[in-house]
Residue frames as qw, qx, qy, qz and C-alpha x, y, z in Angstrom:
[[0.437, -0.040, 0.663, -0.606, 138.03, 78.99, 103.30],
 [0.101, -0.121, -0.925, -0.346, 136.03, 75.95, 102.22],
 [0.487, -0.388, -0.376, -0.686, 132.26, 75.77, 102.11],
 [0.698, -0.387, -0.593, 0.112, 132.25, 73.47, 105.16],
 [0.423, -0.150, -0.368, 0.815, 134.30, 75.98, 107.14],
 [0.152, -0.228, -0.131, -0.953, 131.99, 78.83, 106.12],
 [0.619, -0.424, -0.515, -0.415, 128.93, 76.84, 107.23],
 [0.652, -0.340, -0.535, 0.417, 130.56, 76.05, 110.60],
 [0.247, 0.004, -0.179, 0.952, 131.55, 79.68, 111.03],
 [0.344, -0.328, -0.279, -0.834, 128.00, 80.91, 110.19],
 [0.684, -0.433, -0.572, -0.131, 126.46, 78.36, 112.58],
 [0.555, -0.247, -0.443, 0.659, 128.82, 79.41, 115.37],
 [0.051, 0.130, -0.002, 0.990, 128.08, 83.08, 114.71],
 [0.498, -0.404, -0.414, -0.646, 124.31, 82.55, 114.75],
 [0.685, -0.395, -0.580, 0.193, 124.64, 80.61, 118.01],
 [0.374, -0.125, -0.301, 0.868, 126.53, 83.54, 119.55],
 [0.200, -0.255, -0.188, -0.927, 123.87, 86.00, 118.34],
 [0.630, -0.451, -0.541, -0.327, 121.14, 83.84, 119.90],
 [0.616, -0.324, -0.507, 0.508, 123.06, 83.76, 123.17],
 [0.174, 0.024, -0.118, 0.977, 123.44, 87.56, 123.12],
 [0.398, -0.379, -0.377, -0.746, 119.71, 87.99, 122.46],
 [0.687, -0.463, -0.559, -0.006, 118.85, 85.77, 125.42],
 [0.494, -0.196, -0.366, 0.764, 121.33, 87.64, 127.62],
 [0.039, -0.186, -0.084, -0.978, 119.82, 90.95, 126.57],
 [0.527, -0.466, -0.508, -0.497, 116.30, 89.71, 127.36],
 [0.675, -0.459, -0.513, 0.265, 117.34, 88.90, 130.92],
 [0.462, -0.233, -0.209, 0.830, 119.30, 92.07, 131.55],
 [0.055, -0.133, -0.194, -0.970, 117.24, 94.71, 129.75],
 [0.373, 0.258, 0.569, -0.686, 113.79, 95.77, 130.98],
 [0.354, 0.433, 0.806, 0.195, 110.84, 94.45, 129.03],
 [0.010, 0.146, 0.311, 0.939, 109.52, 96.86, 126.43],
 [0.273, 0.354, 0.571, -0.689, 106.38, 98.51, 127.61],
 [0.303, 0.552, 0.735, 0.250, 103.22, 98.27, 125.61],
 [0.103, 0.283, 0.181, 0.936, 102.32, 101.51, 123.83],
 [0.067, 0.485, 0.600, -0.633, 99.93, 103.80, 125.64],
 [0.068, 0.416, 0.587, 0.691, 97.06, 104.85, 123.46],
 [0.027, 0.377, 0.453, -0.807, 95.25, 107.95, 124.58],
 [0.137, 0.521, 0.742, 0.400, 91.83, 108.40, 123.08],
 [0.061, -0.622, -0.260, -0.736, 89.36, 111.27, 122.94],
 [0.592, -0.731, -0.334, -0.058, 88.29, 110.97, 126.60],
 [0.682, -0.303, -0.111, 0.656, 91.87, 111.68, 127.70],
 [0.297, 0.173, 0.176, 0.922, 92.13, 114.83, 125.58],
 [0.249, -0.717, -0.461, -0.460, 88.63, 116.07, 126.48],
 [0.582, -0.663, -0.296, 0.366, 89.93, 116.68, 130.01],
 [0.437, -0.173, 0.120, 0.874, 92.60, 119.02, 128.58],
 [0.010, 0.475, 0.471, 0.743, 89.97, 120.75, 126.43],
 [0.426, -0.772, -0.453, -0.132, 87.76, 121.33, 129.45],
 [0.592, -0.483, -0.147, 0.628, 90.71, 122.58, 131.49],
 [0.305, 0.031, 0.254, 0.917, 91.61, 125.16, 128.83],
 [0.162, -0.609, -0.539, -0.559, 87.97, 126.16, 128.37],
 [0.516, -0.749, -0.386, 0.151, 87.50, 126.79, 132.11],
 [0.528, -0.337, 0.013, 0.779, 90.82, 128.68, 132.24],
 [0.169, 0.296, 0.405, 0.849, 89.71, 130.82, 129.29],
 [0.300, -0.737, -0.513, -0.322, 86.38, 131.62, 130.90],
 [0.567, -0.657, -0.246, 0.432, 88.15, 132.69, 134.10],
 [0.430, -0.153, 0.187, 0.870, 90.56, 134.92, 132.18],
 [0.009, 0.501, 0.500, 0.707, 87.72, 136.46, 130.18],
 [0.418, -0.792, -0.443, -0.044, 85.82, 137.28, 133.40],
 [0.554, -0.575, -0.063, 0.599, 89.02, 138.86, 134.77],
 [0.233, 0.923, -0.008, -0.305, 89.21, 141.11, 131.71],
 [0.238, -0.561, 0.672, 0.421, 92.15, 139.38, 130.03],
 [0.798, 0.454, 0.174, -0.356, 90.57, 138.51, 126.68],
 [0.466, 0.668, -0.563, -0.137, 93.77, 138.02, 124.73],
 [0.089, -0.345, 0.913, -0.198, 95.03, 135.32, 127.15],
 [0.661, 0.183, 0.560, -0.465, 91.53, 133.86, 127.24],
 [0.713, 0.567, -0.182, -0.370, 91.58, 133.55, 123.46],
 [0.225, 0.523, -0.822, -0.006, 94.77, 131.49, 123.66],
 [0.302, -0.075, 0.890, -0.333, 93.07, 129.02, 125.99],
 [0.703, 0.416, 0.271, -0.509, 89.88, 128.98, 123.91],
 [0.570, 0.589, -0.498, -0.283, 92.02, 128.09, 120.88],
 [0.026, 0.343, -0.929, 0.138, 93.76, 125.26, 122.76],
 [0.507, 0.156, 0.713, -0.458, 90.39, 123.93, 123.90],
 [0.677, 0.548, -0.014, -0.492, 89.02, 124.29, 120.39],
 [0.422, 0.549, -0.702, -0.168, 91.94, 122.35, 118.92],
 [0.100, -0.111, 0.960, -0.237, 91.09, 119.55, 121.34],
 [0.175, -0.309, -0.838, -0.414, 87.54, 119.59, 119.96],
 [0.030, -0.467, -0.624, 0.626, 85.68, 121.73, 122.48],
 [0.190, 0.588, 0.611, 0.495, 82.72, 123.07, 120.47],
 [0.198, -0.922, -0.313, 0.112, 81.77, 125.91, 122.83],
 [0.443, -0.580, 0.235, 0.643, 85.39, 127.17, 122.71],
 [0.369, 0.228, 0.601, 0.671, 85.14, 127.14, 118.87],
 [0.001, -0.817, -0.531, -0.225, 81.99, 129.27, 119.13],
 [0.342, -0.876, -0.098, 0.326, 83.52, 131.79, 121.54],
 [0.499, -0.317, 0.397, 0.702, 86.72, 132.03, 119.53],
 [0.269, 0.472, 0.614, 0.573, 84.70, 132.73, 116.39],
 [0.138, -0.908, -0.390, -0.070, 82.74, 135.43, 118.20],
 [0.465, -0.708, 0.074, 0.527, 85.93, 136.99, 119.51],
 [0.419, -0.021, 0.509, 0.751, 87.36, 137.25, 115.99],
 [0.100, 0.674, 0.603, 0.414, 84.06, 138.67, 114.78],
 [0.283, -0.912, -0.269, 0.125, 83.89, 141.33, 117.52],
 [0.562, 0.549, -0.141, 0.602, 87.55, 142.30, 117.21],
 [0.429, -0.872, 0.033, -0.233, 87.70, 143.40, 120.85],
 [0.637, -0.634, 0.429, 0.091, 90.51, 141.25, 122.24],
 [0.669, 0.003, 0.595, 0.444, 91.68, 139.78, 118.96],
 [0.037, 0.249, -0.411, -0.876, 92.17, 141.37, 115.57],
 [0.657, 0.403, 0.303, -0.560, 88.82, 141.64, 113.85],
 [0.057, 0.296, -0.833, -0.463, 88.71, 138.92, 111.20],
 [0.777, 0.170, 0.096, -0.598, 85.47, 137.81, 109.59],
 [0.649, 0.402, -0.631, -0.139, 87.51, 135.19, 107.76],
 [0.207, 0.214, -0.871, 0.392, 88.82, 133.55, 110.98],
 [0.485, 0.017, 0.476, -0.733, 85.46, 133.97, 112.65],
 [0.795, 0.253, -0.224, -0.504, 83.83, 132.07, 109.78],
 [0.511, 0.321, -0.794, 0.076, 86.38, 129.27, 110.13],
 [0.010, 0.099, -0.828, 0.552, 85.85, 128.73, 113.87],
 [0.566, 0.136, 0.311, -0.751, 82.09, 129.24, 113.68],
 [0.716, 0.268, -0.500, -0.406, 81.87, 126.68, 110.85],
 [0.391, 0.165, -0.872, 0.243, 83.59, 124.14, 113.07],
 [0.229, 0.014, 0.636, -0.737, 81.35, 125.04, 116.00],
 [0.684, 0.191, -0.056, -0.702, 78.29, 124.62, 113.80],
 [0.694, 0.232, -0.654, -0.191, 79.45, 121.22, 112.55],
 [0.241, 0.119, -0.845, 0.462, 80.19, 120.22, 116.15],
 [0.317, -0.542, -0.772, -0.097, 76.53, 120.95, 117.03],
 [0.181, -0.269, -0.377, 0.867, 76.76, 124.35, 118.73],
 [0.110, 0.782, 0.612, 0.027, 73.38, 126.03, 118.74],
 [0.044, -0.930, -0.089, 0.353, 73.55, 129.56, 117.40],
 [0.426, -0.404, 0.503, 0.634, 76.68, 129.15, 115.32],
 [0.385, 0.401, 0.703, 0.443, 74.72, 128.70, 112.09],
 [0.062, 0.922, 0.383, -0.007, 72.79, 131.95, 112.59],
 [0.300, -0.798, 0.215, 0.477, 76.00, 133.90, 113.24],
 [0.457, -0.092, 0.657, 0.592, 77.53, 132.43, 110.09],
 [0.286, 0.653, 0.636, 0.297, 74.46, 133.39, 108.05],
 [0.088, -0.957, -0.191, 0.202, 74.67, 136.94, 109.41],
 [0.303, -0.726, 0.373, 0.491, 78.32, 137.35, 108.37],
 [0.694, 0.240, 0.590, 0.336, 78.19, 135.68, 104.95],
 [0.371, 0.885, 0.243, 0.141, 77.54, 138.98, 103.18],
 [0.229, -0.913, 0.291, 0.171, 80.86, 140.29, 104.54],
 [0.545, -0.345, 0.682, 0.344, 82.88, 137.63, 102.70],
 [0.485, 0.481, -0.476, -0.554, 83.57, 137.17, 99.03],
 [0.968, 0.089, -0.097, -0.215, 83.00, 133.72, 97.55],
 [0.652, 0.452, -0.513, 0.327, 86.75, 133.18, 97.47],
 [0.113, -0.479, 0.586, -0.644, 87.15, 134.21, 101.13],
 [0.808, -0.182, 0.218, -0.517, 84.28, 131.94, 102.12],
 [0.937, 0.224, -0.267, -0.010, 85.84, 128.96, 100.32],
 [0.413, 0.500, -0.578, 0.495, 89.20, 129.72, 101.89],
 [0.413, -0.423, 0.480, -0.648, 87.62, 129.96, 105.37],
 [0.937, -0.049, 0.077, -0.338, 85.91, 126.60, 104.84],
 [0.797, 0.378, -0.422, 0.208, 89.18, 125.08, 103.63],
 [0.086, 0.498, -0.610, 0.610, 90.93, 126.38, 106.76],
 [0.705, -0.284, 0.319, -0.566, 88.10, 124.90, 108.86],
 [0.969, 0.138, -0.175, -0.106, 88.68, 121.55, 107.16],
 [0.541, 0.464, -0.543, 0.443, 92.42, 121.79, 107.92],
 [0.281, -0.458, 0.511, -0.671, 91.63, 122.67, 111.54],
 [0.904, -0.121, 0.053, -0.407, 89.31, 119.67, 111.68],
 [0.852, 0.279, -0.406, 0.177, 92.22, 117.45, 110.60],
 [0.190, 0.481, -0.580, 0.629, 94.36, 118.97, 113.38],
 [0.623, -0.336, 0.314, -0.633, 91.56, 118.30, 115.90],
 [0.970, 0.043, -0.139, -0.193, 91.37, 114.70, 114.80],
 [0.668, 0.388, -0.503, 0.388, 95.12, 114.26, 115.04],
 [0.056, -0.462, 0.529, -0.710, 95.15, 115.82, 118.50],
 [0.781, -0.282, 0.054, -0.555, 92.34, 113.54, 119.64],
 [0.993, -0.100, -0.016, 0.068, 94.57, 110.49, 119.53],
 [0.076, 0.810, -0.569, 0.121, 98.13, 110.21, 120.70],
 [0.983, -0.062, -0.166, 0.052, 100.19, 107.06, 120.83],
 [0.142, -0.815, 0.546, -0.134, 103.26, 106.83, 123.05],
 [0.657, -0.369, 0.657, -0.033, 105.78, 104.02, 123.20],
 [0.869, 0.425, 0.251, 0.026, 105.87, 103.02, 119.53]]
């Protein structure tokens, strides 16, 4: 095949590709723009889980309530973080864990929940320095999860 024939063949092939692209544009639906869901969108879910948790707690189903408090907390609901920390501290409906309580209470405190700082100060003597550092590290990891859950992009 000569160079001239190769050039003609490539030109013909590119022309066919362009025709196929145009045909596809007319026959296939247009690609939708991505939907970006910001914090306001997820705050509704947090509130839903928080209200559900409160209802379950009033009905005496603390374990199921804790599940919903956790979901709300992972969507950034500060009051849910506080209650979840208190539930771990009390050990009534969840296993008693000062470590996990410290993690959730630290997040609640950083989110501005009044009273969380005092509860943390009251439980500090129950943790070793290593446990306290680990609880704070877990709180930082949870914060990253909360941030990731606060934004969701569909359609990309």
